[in-house]
N, C-alpha and C positions, 0 to 999 in steps of 0.2 A: 745517658751518656755511659757507656758499661766502664768500671773502673779501671782496667789496663789502659782501656785507651786515654781516657783523662790523666792517668799517670805520666804516659808517655809525651802526651802534648804541654803538658807542666815540666817535664824535665826540657822541651824543647825550647819550651817559651822562656824559662827562666834561667836555661844553661850557662850563661855567663856569670851568673850568682851563685851556682852551684859550689858546696865544699867552699864558698869564701864567706858566705853569711847564710847560706842559705839550703835546706836538706827538702828534698821532695819523698813521700812515700805513699805511693797511689793516692788519695785524695785528702793528704796531710801536707802541710808545707812550716816548716820550723823555720824561723827566721833569727839566727843568736846573733850577739854582739859583745863586744868588751866593755862598751860604754854605753851612757844612757845617749848620749849624743850621736854615738855610732848608730845606737840602735832605732832612735827616730830616725835616721836619713835612712835607712836599711829600709825599715816598715815603709816610707813613703816610695821608695825607690821600686819594692815588690808590688805594694798595690799599685801605681801608676801602671805599670808593665801589665800586670793581669788586667787592669781596665784598659790600656791601649789594644789588647790582644782578646777583647770582648768576655773576660771571665770577671766575674763579682762572686763575692764571698756572701754569706750571709750571716750577718752582725752576732747574731745568737750561738751559731757555730763556733766562735772565734774568740781566743784566750789573748789578752796582750798585757802587756808589761808584767811576765811572770815572771819571780827571782828562781823560781825552781820548774821545769817540767819533767814530767814521765813521759818517756817517747820509746816505744819498741824496746822496752824493757831494761831503759836504762833512766837514769836520774842526771838530768843537765842542769847546770846552776855555774853560779860564777866562779866557782872552787873546781870545774872541769866537769869531766864526765866520768860517774859510776856505775856500776851496775846498780841495778835494781834490788835491794836485800832480799825480796823473796827469791829474788835467781838465785844467788847465792845459798839459801836455805835451802833448796831444790837440790844443788850439788851436794853441801853438806848431808842432806836426810836421804840419799837417795838409796837404796836396798842396795844390799850387797849381792853384784851380779854373781849367777848361777853355768853361766854360759857365755861360749865364747859371744854369740851375739846381744846382749844383753851388755857384755864388756865393751865390745866396739859400739852401742848405741850412746852408755854413760860417757865414753871418751869423746864421742863426736860430740854431746851436747856440751861436756865441762870441759871440753878445750878451748872452747871460743870466750869462757871465761875465767881461766887461769891468769889472765894479766889484770884482773881485777881482784881477787883473791891472793893476798900476804901469806907467802910461804905453799903456795899450790902442791908445788912438787916436792915438800920437804917431809921426809916419814918422823915424826916425834921422836919416835925411839933414836933415829940417828942426830937428831937435832938436840936432844937432852944427852947425849952418850950411854953408855952402859951404866946400871943403875947397880950398885955393891951396897 
């Protein structure tokens, strides 16, 4: 089955759980919960729903009861969602743009991650003040 079709089907099948305790991206299903008890219930609900719609997961491709998950460039844990440190490094280490196209490219990529980078838009010279 083509991945796009699978993604559409998964979104339809799991629609009532999306953004409550499930995220679907192509052929990945992420189930998240605040407590272990909630997670057990959410896991059971999702797996039963998949079976009811004749979808089955390959056990060797599944990870259960993970404390931390790397998913689409983010790290998801009990502490919340943070950006993968490698993505922040890419923003910090980006070479200085030399033309408008490179500036637009950088701003497009960096603007998404700004909410994860402390003092993203603060100029260090302004923050520290003039040096005398």
